[in-house]
C-alpha positions as CSV (number, residue, x, y, z in Angstrom):
1,M,0.0,0.0,0.0
2,K,1.7,3.1,-1.2
3,L,0.2,6.3,0.3
4,R,-0.4,9.1,-2.2
5,Q,-4.0,10.3,-1.1
6,I,-5.5,9.9,2.3
7,L,-9.2,10.7,2.7
8,V,-10.5,12.1,5.9
9,P,-14.4,12.2,6.5
10,L,-15.4,15.1,8.5
11,D,-18.8,16.4,9.7
12,G,-17.8,19.5,11.5
13,S,-17.4,18.0,14.9
14,D,-14.5,17.8,17.2
15,L,-15.0,14.1,17.2
16,A,-14.5,13.7,13.5
17,E,-11.4,16.1,13.5
18,R,-9.7,13.7,16.0
19,A,-8.6,11.8,12.8
20,L,-6.7,14.8,11.6
21,P,-3.5,14.4,13.7
22,L,-3.0,10.9,12.5
23,A,-3.9,11.5,9.0
24,E,-1.3,14.4,9.0
25,Q,1.4,12.2,10.5
26,L,1.0,9.7,7.7
27,A,0.7,12.3,5.0
28,R,4.0,13.9,6.1
29,R,5.8,10.6,6.4
30,A,4.6,9.4,3.0
31,G,4.4,12.7,1.3
32,A,0.7,12.2,0.5
33,T,-2.2,14.6,-0.2
34,L,-5.0,14.9,2.2
35,V,-8.5,14.8,0.8
36,L,-11.0,16.4,3.3
37,A,-14.5,15.3,2.6
38,R,-17.9,16.3,4.1
39,A,-21.3,15.1,3.1
40,P,-23.5,18.1,3.6
41,L,-26.7,17.5,5.7
42,A,-29.5,19.8,5.5
43,R,-32.8,19.9,7.5
44,V,-35.7,20.6,5.1
45,F,-39.1,20.6,6.6
46,S,-42.2,19.2,5.0
47,R,-44.0,22.8,5.1
48,M,-41.2,24.4,3.0
49,D,-41.8,25.0,-0.5
50,A,-39.5,24.0,-3.3
51,I,-37.8,27.4,-3.3
52,D,-37.0,27.3,0.5
53,A,-35.9,23.6,0.3
54,N,-33.5,24.5,-2.6
55,E,-32.2,27.5,-0.6
56,A,-31.7,25.4,2.5
57,E,-29.8,22.8,0.5
58,S,-27.7,25.3,-1.2
59,N,-26.8,27.0,2.3
60,V,-25.8,23.7,3.8
61,V,-23.5,23.0,0.9
62,A,-22.0,26.4,1.0
63,E,-21.5,26.0,4.9
64,A,-19.7,22.6,4.3
65,E,-17.5,24.0,1.7
66,K,-16.6,26.9,3.8
67,Y,-15.8,24.6,6.7
68,L,-13.6,22.4,4.6
69,Q,-11.8,25.4,3.2
70,A,-11.0,26.7,6.7
71,V,-9.6,23.3,7.7
72,R,-7.7,23.2,4.6
73,Q,-6.0,26.6,5.1
74,R,-5.3,25.6,8.8
75,L,-3.5,22.4,7.4
76,A,-1.7,24.2,4.6
77,E,-0.1,26.6,6.9
78,H,1.6,23.5,8.4
79,G,2.9,22.5,4.8
80,L,0.4,19.9,4.0
81,R,-1.2,19.4,0.6
82,C,-5.1,19.2,0.8
83,R,-8.0,18.9,-1.3
84,T,-11.7,19.2,-0.5
85,A,-14.8,17.3,-1.6
86,T,-18.6,17.6,-0.7
87,P,-19.8,14.3,-2.0
88,R,-23.7,14.0,-2.3
89,G,-26.1,11.2,-3.3
90,E,-28.8,11.4,-5.9
91,A,-32.4,12.4,-5.0
92,D,-34.5,9.4,-4.2
93,E,-38.3,8.7,-4.8
94,S,-39.4,11.1,-2.0
95,G,-37.2,13.9,-3.2
96,L,-34.8,13.3,-0.6
97,A,-31.1,14.2,-1.7
98,V,-29.5,11.4,0.4
99,G,-26.3,12.4,2.1
100,Q,-27.5,15.9,1.7
101,T,-31.0,16.6,2.9
102,V,-32.9,15.2,5.8
103,R,-36.6,15.8,6.3
104,P,-37.6,15.4,10.0
105,S,-40.9,14.1,9.0
106,L,-39.5,11.0,7.4
107,P,-39.7,7.7,9.3
108,F,-36.7,6.5,11.3
109,R,-36.0,3.9,8.7
110,Q,-35.6,6.4,6.0
111,L,-33.4,8.6,8.1
112,A,-31.1,5.7,8.6
113,E,-31.1,5.3,4.9
114,V,-29.7,8.8,4.7
115,S,-26.8,7.5,6.9
116,R,-26.1,4.7,4.7
117,E,-26.3,6.9,1.6
118,A,-23.8,9.3,3.2
119,A,-21.4,6.5,3.6
120,A,-21.9,5.3,0.0
121,A,-21.2,8.9,-1.2
122,I,-17.8,8.9,0.9
123,A,-17.0,5.5,-0.3
124,H,-17.7,6.6,-3.9
125,E,-15.6,9.7,-3.4
126,A,-12.6,7.6,-2.1
127,E,-13.0,5.3,-5.2
128,S,-13.4,7.9,-7.9
129,R,-10.3,9.9,-6.3
130,R,-8.3,6.7,-6.0
131,V,-7.4,7.3,-2.5
132,D,-5.3,4.7,-0.7
133,L,-6.5,5.1,2.8
134,I,-9.4,6.5,4.7
135,V,-8.6,7.8,8.2
136,M,-11.7,8.5,10.4
137,A,-12.6,8.8,14.1
138,T,-15.0,6.5,16.2
139,H,-16.5,6.9,19.6
140,G,-15.1,3.5,20.8
141,R,-18.2,3.1,22.9
142,S,-21.5,0.9,22.4
143,G,-19.7,-0.6,19.4
144,L,-18.8,2.0,16.7
145,G,-19.4,5.8,17.0
146,R,-22.4,7.6,15.6
147,W,-22.1,10.2,12.9
148,V,-25.4,12.1,11.7
149,Y,-28.2,9.5,11.6
150,G,-27.0,5.9,12.2
151,S,-23.4,4.6,12.1
152,V,-21.7,6.1,8.9
153,T,-18.6,4.5,10.1
154,L,-20.0,1.0,10.2
155,E,-21.6,1.5,6.8
156,L,-18.4,2.9,5.4
157,L,-16.5,-0.2,6.6
158,H,-18.9,-2.2,4.5
159,R,-18.6,-0.2,1.4
160,A,-15.2,1.2,1.1
161,T,-12.8,-0.8,-1.1
162,V,-9.6,0.9,0.3
163,P,-8.3,0.3,4.0
164,V,-10.0,2.4,6.7
165,L,-8.0,3.4,9.6
166,L,-10.1,4.1,12.7
167,V,-8.9,6.5,15.5
168,R,-10.6,5.6,18.7
169,S,-11.9,8.4,21.0
170,G,-9.6,8.8,24.0
171,A,-6.6,7.1,22.2
172,P,-3.3,9.0,21.4
173,D,-3.7,11.3,18.5
174,T,-0.8,9.9,16.5
175,L,0.9,6.5,16.4
176,P,4.3,6.0,17.9
177,E,7.2,5.6,15.6
178,G,10.4,3.4,15.4
179,D,10.6,0.6,18.1
180,G,7.5,2.0,19.9
181,L,5.1,0.9,17.0
182,R,3.8,-2.7,17.1
183,V,1.2,-3.5,14.7
184,L,-1.0,-6.6,15.6
185,V,-2.3,-8.8,12.8
186,P,-4.9,-11.3,13.6
187,L,-4.6,-14.4,11.4
188,D,-6.7,-17.6,11.1
189,G,-5.0,-19.4,8.3
190,S,-7.4,-18.1,5.6
191,P,-6.5,-16.1,2.4
192,L,-9.2,-13.4,3.8
193,A,-7.2,-12.8,7.1
194,E,-4.0,-12.5,5.3
195,M,-5.3,-9.7,3.2
196,A,-4.4,-7.3,6.1
197,L,-0.8,-8.2,6.0
198,S,0.3,-6.1,3.1
199,S,-1.3,-2.8,4.5
200,A,0.0,-3.5,8.0
201,L,3.5,-4.1,6.6
202,S,3.3,-0.9,4.7
203,L,2.3,1.2,7.8
204,A,5.0,-0.5,10.0
205,D,7.6,0.2,7.4
206,L,6.6,3.7,6.9
207,L,6.8,4.5,10.6
208,G,9.7,2.1,11.3
209,G,7.7,-0.3,13.5
210,S,7.2,-4.1,13.8
211,L,4.6,-6.7,13.2
212,V,3.0,-9.1,15.8
213,L,1.1,-11.8,14.2
214,I,-1.4,-13.6,16.4
215,Q,-3.5,-16.7,15.8
216,V,-6.5,-17.4,18.3
217,I,-7.5,-21.1,19.0
218,P,-10.2,-22.5,21.0
219,A,-9.7,-22.6,24.8
220,L,-9.4,-26.0,26.6
221,Q,-12.4,-26.7,28.8
222,A,-13.1,-30.1,30.4
223,S,-16.5,-29.5,31.6
224,R,-19.8,-29.9,29.7
225,V,-20.6,-27.1,27.2
226,G,-23.5,-25.4,29.1
227,W,-23.9,-21.8,27.8
228,L,-21.2,-21.3,25.1
229,I,-18.9,-18.5,25.7
230,G,-16.2,-18.4,22.9
231,P,-14.8,-21.3,21.2
232,L,-13.5,-24.4,23.3
233,V,-12.3,-27.9,22.9
234,T,-12.5,-30.6,25.5
235,D,-9.7,-33.0,24.4
236,P,-6.3,-31.8,25.4
237,S,-4.6,-33.7,22.7
238,E,-6.8,-31.9,20.1
239,H,-5.9,-28.5,22.0
240,A,-2.2,-29.4,21.8
241,A,-2.5,-30.2,18.1
242,L,-4.3,-26.8,17.4
243,D,-1.6,-25.0,19.3
244,A,1.2,-26.6,17.4
245,A,-0.5,-26.0,14.2
246,A,-1.0,-22.3,14.8
247,H,2.8,-22.0,15.7
248,T,3.7,-23.8,12.4
249,Y,1.4,-21.6,10.4
250,L,2.6,-18.4,11.8
251,E,6.2,-19.5,11.4
252,A,5.5,-20.1,7.7
253,I,4.0,-16.6,7.4
254,R,7.1,-15.1,9.1
255,K,9.3,-16.9,6.6
256,T,7.5,-15.3,3.7
257,L,8.3,-12.0,5.2
258,E,11.9,-12.6,5.6
259,D,13.0,-10.3,2.8
260,Q,11.2,-7.4,4.5
261,T,13.1,-4.9,6.9
262,V,10.2,-5.1,9.3
263,P,10.7,-7.2,12.5
264,V,8.0,-10.0,13.0
265,D,7.0,-11.3,16.4
266,L,4.5,-14.3,16.8
267,M,2.0,-15.2,19.5
268,V,-0.9,-17.8,20.0
269,E,-3.8,-17.0,22.3
270,E,-7.0,-18.9,23.0
271,G,-10.7,-18.1,23.7
272,D,-13.0,-15.6,22.0
273,P,-11.1,-14.0,19.1
274,A,-12.2,-10.3,19.5
275,L,-11.4,-10.5,23.3
276,A,-8.2,-12.4,22.9
277,V,-7.0,-9.7,20.2
278,A,-7.9,-6.9,22.6
279,R,-6.0,-8.7,25.3
280,A,-2.9,-9.3,23.1
281,A,-3.0,-5.6,21.9
282,K,-2.7,-4.5,25.6
283,T,-0.2,-7.0,26.6
284,K,2.2,-6.3,23.6
285,A,1.5,-2.5,23.8
286,C,0.2,-2.5,20.2
287,A,-1.0,0.8,19.1
288,L,-2.5,-0.5,15.9
289,V,-4.5,-3.6,15.0
290,A,-4.9,-4.5,11.3
291,V,-7.7,-6.8,10.6
292,A,-9.3,-8.0,7.3
293,T,-13.0,-8.4,6.6
294,H,-15.4,-9.3,3.9
295,G,-17.2,-5.9,4.4
296,R,-20.6,-7.9,4.1
297,T,-23.3,-7.8,6.6
298,G,-25.0,-10.5,8.5
299,L,-24.0,-14.1,8.7
300,A,-21.9,-13.8,5.6
301,R,-19.3,-12.4,7.8
302,L,-18.5,-15.7,9.6
303,A,-14.6,-16.6,10.1
304,I,-12.3,-13.7,10.6
305,G,-14.7,-11.2,9.0
306,S,-17.3,-11.9,11.8
307,V,-14.9,-10.7,14.4
308,A,-13.7,-7.5,12.8
309,E,-16.5,-5.3,14.3
310,G,-15.8,-6.9,17.8
311,I,-12.1,-6.0,17.5
312,V,-13.1,-2.4,16.5
313,A,-15.2,-2.2,19.6
314,T,-12.8,-3.8,22.1
315,A,-9.1,-3.2,20.9
316,P,-7.4,-0.6,23.0
317,A,-5.7,0.9,19.9
318,A,-6.3,2.3,16.4
319,V,-7.7,-0.3,14.0
320,L,-7.0,-0.7,10.3
321,V,-9.6,-2.4,8.6
322,V,-8.9,-3.9,5.2
323,R,-11.6,-4.9,3.0
324,S,-11.1,-8.0,0.9
325,V,-11.5,-7.5,-2.8
326,G,-11.5,-10.4,-4.9
327,V,-10.4,-12.9,-2.4
328,E,-13.9,-14.6,-2.4
329,K,-12.9,-16.0,-5.8
330,E,-10.3,-18.2,-4.0
331,W,-13.1,-19.7,-1.9
332,R,-15.3,-20.8,-4.8
333,V,-15.9,-24.4,-5.1
334,M,-16.0,-24.3,-8.9
335,P,-12.9,-23.6,-11.0
336,A,-12.3,-19.9,-11.8
337,E,-12.7,-20.5,-15.4
338,A,-16.3,-22.0,-14.9
339,E,-18.3,-18.9,-16.0
340,V,-21.6,-20.8,-16.1
341,E,-23.6,-20.8,-13.0
342,P,-23.3,-24.4,-11.5
343,K,-26.5,-26.4,-11.1
344,A,-27.0,-26.9,-7.3
345,P,-26.7,-30.6,-6.5
346,E,-29.5,-32.7,-5.0
347,P,-29.1,-32.5,-1.1
348,R,-28.1,-36.0,0.3
349,P,-29.1,-37.1,3.9
350,L,-26.3,-37.0,6.5
351,A,-26.1,-39.5,9.3
352,M,-23.9,-38.4,12.5
353,T,-23.6,-39.9,15.9
354,L,-23.0,-37.1,18.5
355,S,-22.4,-37.4,22.2
356,Q,-24.4,-35.4,24.7
357,A,-21.8,-32.7,25.0
358,E,-21.7,-32.5,21.2
359,R,-25.5,-32.2,21.0
360,D,-25.4,-29.5,23.7
361,L,-22.8,-27.6,21.7
362,V,-24.9,-27.8,18.6
363,R,-28.1,-26.8,20.5
364,T,-26.2,-23.8,22.2
365,S,-24.6,-22.5,19.0
366,L,-28.0,-22.7,17.2
367,Q,-29.7,-20.7,20.0
368,A,-26.8,-18.0,19.8
369,L,-27.1,-17.8,16.1
370,R,-30.9,-17.3,16.3
371,Q,-30.1,-14.0,18.1
372,T,-28.0,-12.7,15.2
373,V,-30.2,-13.2,12.2
374,S,-31.9,-9.7,12.2
375,R,-30.3,-9.1,8.7
376,D,-30.6,-12.7,7.6
377,E,-34.4,-13.4,8.2
378,H,-34.4,-16.2,5.8
379,L,-32.2,-18.4,8.2
380,S,-34.5,-18.0,11.0
381,E,-36.8,-20.7,10.0
382,P,-34.2,-23.2,9.2
383,I,-32.6,-22.7,12.6
384,H,-36.0,-23.3,14.3
385,R,-36.7,-26.5,12.3
386,L,-33.2,-27.8,13.2
387,L,-33.7,-27.1,17.0
388,D,-37.0,-28.9,16.8
389,R,-35.4,-32.0,15.1
390,L,-32.8,-31.9,17.9
391,D,-35.5,-32.0,20.5
392,E,-37.3,-34.8,18.8
393,T,-34.0,-36.9,18.7
394,E,-33.6,-36.1,22.4
395,R,-37.0,-37.4,23.1
396,S,-36.7,-40.6,21.1
397,I,-33.6,-41.6,22.8
398,R,-34.7,-41.3,26.4
């Protein structure tokens, strides 16, 4: 990742401007240009006629441009190259210029749409300008921070095709340099997780820091499953094998990085991935965590992508989120050259013998999964059916 342009989303608040010192630091070290972007947001009331509404929209755009110019001038006085942008979406069916205008009479769902479209406008701006990195601030409480209506930060993580560097509220304004900078990179053995390596390596090299590669394995627990809290295994030999495999994998990754000038350290932790990563970041004094994600919502984010938001919410450090682009092709069952949509095979019955502990594990996992299907409603019914079948089986063997 070569830094030539760094985009900083702003909304006029002190919180959003907390991203500026870190963006300035990286721009100075890389000789990059800062792109200051603000999606204007006007309040247009239903009683306004078209002329008043247009005037309100024009005023808020002018205000956004004036604000960005003031920030640009302030940074230019410190020798930084800056550009400004006021990205806006197109008007929708209700006449709402998304990312630009909010009518308070709209239902909450449509107000949330404004937030999503504002994030889409920022993401489109980043793509059209071919920026290399987005740097923005987040509250760091109750998950991700709130910007206008809804979480623009969260939506931007789902939409942006370039890495997003999140600056946590209350964290240091800039990253340490030299030996003081350690960049933690969670890996799970998948091509998706490894997508974060290149960007993490670039930032560590830029600031003279080092990498810490971590893999999280299931914790060893001898008791029955009960309520499932994080992944676990009950067989000590299986746990030892997982630990050995994790060390072997990380050593192999370090070997591929031997020709780099960045020092690489390794560690294996166990338990809940997001909590283990946060714990490791604190233990190793890592000022930055770099994690890859699909950028998709709902249950499609399983594996390393499913814990990215947890890492953002819990890691006591800045977080670099790298969106995987194109890596899904490596996961396809059909060969890459097969362009025709394959015909789905007929499902075949699967017979398995499960112990009581294994049945408890399946049931508890399904019950936990049922609480996360708000964006995947089509999965709710199959989960209920499977739980019912488990209950039938339990009754039949008593």
